[in-house]
N, C-alpha and C positions, 0 to 999 in steps of 0.2 A: 380628890384633889390633885395625886401624884399624877393621874391621868390624863388631866385637864392640861397640867401643867408641861406637860410632855408634848402636849398634843400642840399648845400655842409656840413650847421651842421649836417645835418643826417645821409651823408656819413660820417663825421670826427667819427661821434657817435658810428655808426656801423663798423665803423675801428678801433677802441679805445676796442668795446666789442669783435668785433674777437679779436686782436691781446690778451686781457684780459682771456676771454672764459676760454681758455685751460689750463692756467695756474691756473686759479681757478678750475679746474677740476680736474686739477696734484696735486694740495692741498689739495682735500678733500680727494682724492682717498689715497695721501701720509698719512694721518689723518688716515682712515679708517684702511689702514694696520698697521699704529704705535699702533693704536687702540688695533688688532689680535694681534700684536708680544708681549704687555705687556699682554692682559690674555693667552695668549699659554706659555709665559713667568711666570707668576703666577700659573699655575694650574702646569707646568712643576716641581718648587719647591716646590707645594704642594705635585706631586707624590714621589718627592723625601725622602720628610716627613715621607710619610703614607707606600706608598708601600714596599721603599727596605729597611725598616729597618730590619727584619729578615736577607735577605740575605748578607746586608750590614755587619753585626757583623761576620758573618761566616767565616774571616781571624784569629777572634781570634783562634780558636780552629779546625781546619781544616788541616793543614796542617801537625799541632803536632799529629794529631791522624792520619791519613796514615803513618808515620813512626811508631808511639811506638803502634800503636795497632797490628801491626804485625811484631813489632820488628826489625825493618829496618834497614840493617846499611843506615846514612847518609854519601853513596857514591856520588860521581856525575853524575855518569850514574841511581841511584835512584831517584836524585834530581832534575835532567832531568826530565825522565819520568814520575814522579807524578806532576809534572808540566805541562807538557804536557796534561797529562789526565787531571787535573782541568781544563787547558786554553780551553781544545777545545770541556769538557763537558758543559762550559760556551756557547760558541759558539753554539754548536748544540741542546745542550736545551733548554737554554733558548732564545738568539738570534734566532735563527731558529725555533725550535717547539714553543715555546710559541708567542716573540714577531713575528712572521714573520703568524706565521699559526692560530694557539686556540683564538689570539685575535680577530682575522674573526668570531668567531661564538660567536655573540652577542646575546643575546636576548631580540630586542627593546633596546639596548645600555647596557645590565646588563651581567656582569659576574659571574664568579663561580661555583664550581660543581652541585649547586640546581639548576643554572639557564640552565646550560647546560644540567642537567637530564629533565628540565619540557619541554628543545627545542628537546631530541633527542625521548620523549616519543610522544611528539606532532602529529607525522608524522607517527609513527610506528605502526606495528596490535596490538591488546590486547594480540595475545600470546606472543609478544618480549617485550611488555609494561613494566611485571613485571621483568625480569631480567634486562630491562633499571633500574627500581628504585631500585634494591636490588646492584646492581653496586652505583649508585648514593647515596643513604642512605649509604652505605658504605663509600665512598669518606668522606663522609659527617663527620661521625664517625669517620674516621680516623683524619679529620684536627678538632675534639677537643682535642683528643690525641697531636697534636702539639701546641693548644694554652694552655696545661698544659705545656708539654715539654719544646714549646722556653722560654718563661719567667725567666722558671728554670733555663737552660742549656746557656742562656746567661749572666743575671745579674751574676751567676755563676763565668762563665769564665771572666767579669771582675771584680770583685771581687777579683777573685784570682791574680791580677796583684800584690795586695799586698805581697803576696809573695816572688815578684823579690824585692821589696824595702826592706824588711827583712824576711828571714824565720821565724822570733820569730813571723811576723803579723799571723803565717795562724791559728791560734785560731780565729783570729779574724774575716775572710774568711763568713763560714754559717751565725754570726749576722750581718754581714751588709747586705750579701744579701737579706735573711730576713726581714731584718727594708723596706732595699728600696722596697721589691715587697711589704709589705702590705703597707706602703706609695703609692704605684705605685694605689694598688685598694680601698684603703679606698676614695681616691680622687676620684673615678671616678664615683661620684653620682653627684658631680660638673660638669661633662662633660670635652670634650677637644678642645671646643671652641677658650678659651684663650690660650692652655697651646698649642694648635694642632699652630698655628699663629710661634712658636719657635721651630716644626718641618723641618721643610723646611731648615732653614737657618741652623740649627744647623748640619744635616746630611752632608748639601753642604759641612763644617766646613769637616764632621767628613771623605767624600770619598776624599774630597782636600791634607786634611793629609797623608791618605792610600796611596794615588799616592805619593807625594812627600816623606815619607820616603821609599817606594820602588825606586824610582830615584835614590834615594840619595845613596842604599845599587848595585845599578843596576852598579853605576858609578863604583865603588872600583870594581865589580865582572862581566862585561860587557858579561862574558863568558855563563850567565844562560840563555840570552836567546837564546839558541840554542835548549831551550828547547820548542822554538814555533814552530820547526820540527816535525809532528804529528808522524813521524817515529820513535822519545823515547818513545811517549806512545806504539807502539807495540812493541818496544825492549825491553821494563820495561815487559809489559805483560810475552813477549816470555822469557823471562831469568829467573823469579818470578814466575812462575806458576802460581800452585795455590794461593801463598800468593798474586800473583800479585792482582789477582782476586778476592779473599779477601779485598783488598787494596781498590778496586772498594767502600764499604761498609762506608768507612769515604774519599773518595773523593765527595761520593752524599753529603756532609755534606756542599761542597760548594754550592752545589742548593738548601739550603733549603728556602724558602720566593719564590721561583719560580713562587708558586700556587698564590700570592697574586698578580701578573702583574696581572692575568687574573680575579679574584675576583674584584680587584677596580677597575678596567675596569668604570663599571655605575658612579664614582664621580670626575674620572678624564677625561675620555676618548683614544681613542689608541694614538695618539698626543703624548700628553703630558709627557704618560709612554713612548713608543719609544725614545722622544727625550732623556729623563732625562738618560735614559740606554745608549746607543750610547754615551752619551755624556759625562758624569760624573761618571756613577754609573759602566758599563764595564772596563774602560782605570781604574778607581779607583783599583779595586779588582784585577784585574791584574799581575798592579806594581806592588801591594803590595806580591800578594804572589811569584809575582819574587823577589823582595828585602829579602823575608823569605829566599827564595832560594839562592840567591847569600850572603843572610849573615850566615847558611848552608854551605857552600861551604866553609868559611873562618874560618867557627867556631862553627864543628859538635857537640859541648856539647849546644850551643844555644835550640839542640834541646827540650829542658825543655820546654823554654816559646819562640819561637820565632818573636810572636808579638811583644811584649812588648820590647825586647832584640833590636828589629829592632832600637827602639826610643831611642836616644842618653841618659846618665844620668838620665842628669837633666830637662830631657821631661819624666820622668815616671809620676811621681804624677800626672800633668795634661793631660794625657794620661791617667791614671785611669781616673780619672772625666769623659774625652771627652765618653770613652769607655762605662761607665756604663748610663750618658745619652744618646747613641745610644744602647743600650739594656732595656733601658726602654720603647725607642720610638718602638724599635722591637718589645717586649711586648705589647705594645699600639694597636698595626695593629692587634696582633692576638686574642686579647681582646677584643677589637672591632669588629671586623670579628668574633666572638665567639658571639656576642650579633645579629649581621646582619643575622647571619646563619640561629639562633634559630629564628626570628621573619620569617624568611623564611618558615622554617621547621612547625611553629604555624599555619599560610597561608593557608600551602598547606596541612594540615592537619596531618602531621607525628609528632606532641610532642601535647603536651597539653598546655592550652594557659594559658599563665606566664606575671607577671605584665612587664608593656612599658613603661619606663617613656622617655619624650625626654628634651633633653638638650639644645638643640638651636632652639630658635623660627623662624629662617632660613635656618638650614640644614636638611632636613625631616631624614636623615641617623645617625644622631648625638643622639645614643639613649641608657639608659641605662637599664641593669635588673638585679634587687637587687638578685634574688635568683641564675642566672647565672654568677652572681661577684662573692660571696660569695663563691658560688659551686667552681669557680676554683683556688679561695685563697686557702682555706683550701687544695683542692687537690694538688697545687703547694707548699706548705709547706711542707706538707706528702714529696711528691717526693723529694724534698731536701734533708729533714732528713736522705731520705732512704738510695740515692744515695752519695750524701754529696760532691760530687767532680762534673767538669767538664765533666770527662774524661769518670767517670760510664753511665752518662747521654748520652756520646753520639750512646752508642751504641742503645738506646734507641729510636734515635730519627731518625737514616735510614730510619727503618721501614713504619712509619706514614709517612712520606715524599716521598718514593718510591712508596707507596700503593696509594697514591691519583696521584700522577705521571702516574701510570700504568693506571688505571682507566679512567682517562682525556681521554690518547690516546683511548682507546675503544670506550667514547661515541662520540668524535670526529670523530673517522671513522664513528659514525652511522648518526652524521648530515654532515658531507662530501657525505654522498654515500645515503641517504634518503631526507634530506633535498634540500642539495643544488644542487643535481643529480649530481656530479662528476663520470666519468667513472671509469669502476670498479681499472682497472688498477692503475690511478694515484691513487686512493684513498685508497686501497690495498696498492701501494707503499711504499706509505708516512705513512701508517701506521706502517708497517709492521719494516720499518726504524726506527722510534723512540718507538717503541711496542719493540725491539729487545735490546736497550738501555736501556729503564725504565724494563725489564724484568729483564739484566745483574747486573742492578743496586738493584732491591729487593732480586735476589735471593742472591748477595752480601752479604746481610742485613740477610740474614735467620738464620744465623750459630750464630747470635747476640741474638737470642731469651731466651737463659739462661743468659745472661748475663745482661737482660735488655731488648729485641727487645720486651717480652711478655705484657710490661707494655702498647706499645701504641695499639695490640692486643686487650688487655681482654678490655681496656675501650671503642676500637671501637667494639667489639662483644657486649660489655654489652650496649652501648647505641644506636647500629642496634637493638637489642633486644626490645629494650624502645620505640624505633622509628619506626619499622615493629609491634610493638606487637596493638601500640595507632592505627596506621593506618586503621591495619583490626581490629582492634578493634571494630572501629568507623562503619567500613563496615558492621560489623555483627549487633551491636546494630541497625540502619540504615534497615537493614534487613530484623530485627525483629521489630519495628516500623509500617513497610512498612505492614506486615503481617499485624497487629492489626488496619492498617489505614482505612477509608469508601472513598469511591469516593468520589470526591471532586464536581465535576458538576452535581451528584445526590442529592448530599445532601446540594450544596446553591440551586438547585431548588428548591426541598423538604420544606427550608427556606424561600424559596421566598414565596411560596404557603399555605406554613400554618408556617407565622411568630407568634417567643417568644410574650411573651414583651418585647418592648423596650424601652434607656433607651437612652437617651441624650449625646453625645458626638462621638469620634471616640476609637473605642480598635482597636491596633495594634499587631499581634500575630505573634512573632517571629519564623519562621520556617525555615525547612532544605529542607523539598519535595516542590513540583510542582503541586503535582499528590493526594495527601492523605489528609485527615482534620487535621490540627494540632491537638495533645491530647490536648495540652491547650484550645482550645476552643473546643472540645467536654465536659472534666472538666469542665468550665464555663459554658454551657448551662447545666448540671448535678447536681450543685450545687447550682448553683444561681438560674436558668432558667427565664434568661433574657438576650439580644445582645443589643449591642447598635445601634445606627443610622447609622451606616456606620461603615464597617469592614474590615480592612487590612490586609492581609496575605503576610509579608515581608519577604524574602526570602537574605541572604546576601550570594554569592558568588566570590572564589577568584579564577582567569584564572591563567592558565600557563606564561604569561607574569609580566616583574617587575611592567608596571604603564598601568592602564585601561585609554584612551581617556575619556575627559570630556563626547564628545556626544554618547559614547556608555556605559557611567556610568551606568544609568537608563533606566529604561523599566517600563512601566503603564499600565495598561490594567483595563478597568472596565468589571469587568464579570458578573453583576447582578444589578442591582437598587441600592443594597448596599454594593454588597462586592468588591473591589479591591485587585489586584496584583500588588506589587512590587518589582523587580528584580534589587539590585542592586548589580554592578560589582566590585571587589578591585582585584589590582594587587598584587605580594607577597610580594612587597616593598612596600606598602602601610595600612595606617592603615584603621580599618572598622568604620565608624563614624556613628551614627543613625539620629542622628541632623542636619547631612549632609546630609545626604540623604530627607530627612522631607523638607527640603531648598531646594532640589532640585525639590521635586514634589509641591510643591507650584510655579514654575515655568512652569509646565506642565500644572496649570490650579489643582490641588488635593493640595490644601489648609491645614494645620494644625493650629490648635489652640493649643498649648503646655496642655496649663490649664486644656485642655478640652480633650486629652491624654491620654489614658491608654495603656499600653506594657503589654500584657501577654508572660510566659514564662513557657515553660515546665519543671520543672526540676527531672530527672530520676531520681530514683535509682535502680542502679544495681544491678544482684543479678545473680552468678555463677550458671548454674546446668552442669548436665550430657550430653547434648542435642547436638548434632554435629556441633562444629564450632572451636572452639582455643583448644590450649590444655590448659585443668584444671587448672596449672600454670598461662598459659598467662593468662587467663581471672581473673585471683585473682590477675594480675600484672594490666590488666586494670582495672578493678573496683577500686584499688587502686589511681592509676593514677588520676582516672576521680575523686575522692574524695577529690583530691590536687589542679585540675588544678582550676584557678583562675574562677569567676561567670561571665557568658555569660556576663550579667551587666553593667559590671566593662571595660569587652572587648570591646563589641561595643560600650562603652560611653555611653548608655542608661538612662537617669533621672534615679537615685533611688528613688527620691518621686511619682516617675508616673510608677512603677513598679508592678506587681503581677505576682506573681509564685505559679506556678500549681505543687503539685509532683503524678508522677509516677512511676513505677515501672516495671521495664524490666527486664525477665530472659533471659539469653545468651545462 
């Protein structure tokens, strides 16, 4: 009986396990799904706060500028036509071009025009590479213009709401805007980690209020929904001819910030950005634009400021506060973008070394660059005092935005055709379609050059000149150094055969070349006539990818009995660190005792000459940039008390 009872007990236990196992598995699966949903919701909320600040503040001025810039009457046909242009521009340019297509062009998860440029030039021929670099650099240069104009026009447009409350408050608009911007730039050094926690909720409220105000006004004038028919856009362009074409220069203001969708992909991923756009941002923007149109149909005089007049009188002050917060967030997004872009440019060799401070121990992307911060602040204040109103600045805005959009389309074609090997008809068809839209917007802004459009073009050309000069100057400098360099292999062979006096310890020579003898090594032998027991030639390279896998980070090669070659690779979103490299060497059997290690660097004094190379004025510009660049010891985080710098004069 005991055996039978035991058998029955086993069967009951197995039966119970069989009943409860599926339930347990289902619960675990649900927990995993709930966790994924929570993580996705958190990323989507964060994307709302960072990615959509710029495009989210466009309703403050876009519709007004569409009518005021060309003195168009606020007739129902014009209202329908302009609203249709705005809506379908959001659909085709943002929803289709950026969200559906451009977000696919990720460089190991990272986006942005510098990442796209690195991706496009990676697989092209040498002849085409420089053209791609020129396009990418000019697109990046235009972004800096955007980073100056966005805070100025956004905060100004928010502060101009005070004039709606009382015309007597007009005198306070500029001081309030400057005070807000001063506060914003001053707090940058503390980082955005704590303030960033509020960005998502504030922008959620902002887009919800935009949509709510729009719905309330649409209910009063539902006929405005006729503008959803794209025929009204075609009819508007046909009826108004050249004036309608020029109006496109103001319609594009609704798209400002579209590049942020792509640039911030690495921070949040594609799905959160897409979810935020379709679930809240696009509906909120569309409803608000249509609400402003409904208001103009009822009261054409509201064109003075249709955004603020959309709100009830009692809500004006809260709306001004909320709009100011939203514009500060929009400004923060482009300021942080300028830091990130500059660091990428430094590591890719297009900008001199500048100080980079990390403001968060958890988020590598949260950085602060003092020089860029104060340069932006001074530029923004000068721009505000020069243009004085958001309407005047709106003319300068379109050139930077449309120029960057057009460059992105061209580089996307290269990636689609060369990297992804799309069929030519498909890649060309998509490029021509979006290129035609971008070209129309860009051409419609050309006439604004005299009215303020010159500003981003001048800034773009200046920054492009600096970046291209630095890149070409470094290549010319390395060429001159290679001319003077001795072959490394034969040099090491001779030293091992006829060694000089040896001293205890390890010497690390930082060098950019893998084949020539470092100048610091030659000068050390020449002046000190000694060599350390172990000599390490260390080269730190930046790859055309945002991050380098740890197993690909380091290459250690023993070249002779006492000479070692160390090559460390970093991505353009990583910070090179010599101490980290030494730790990794230890893991590969080449251990370092820091107090027994000396670091040798060559500090070149560059002299401009008449030799063929660059134009003389560009050589002098390069010399000036080199003198003001951050020291390599600080940039590569070399222990300063272990560094020996040896000077060398190089003639360009």
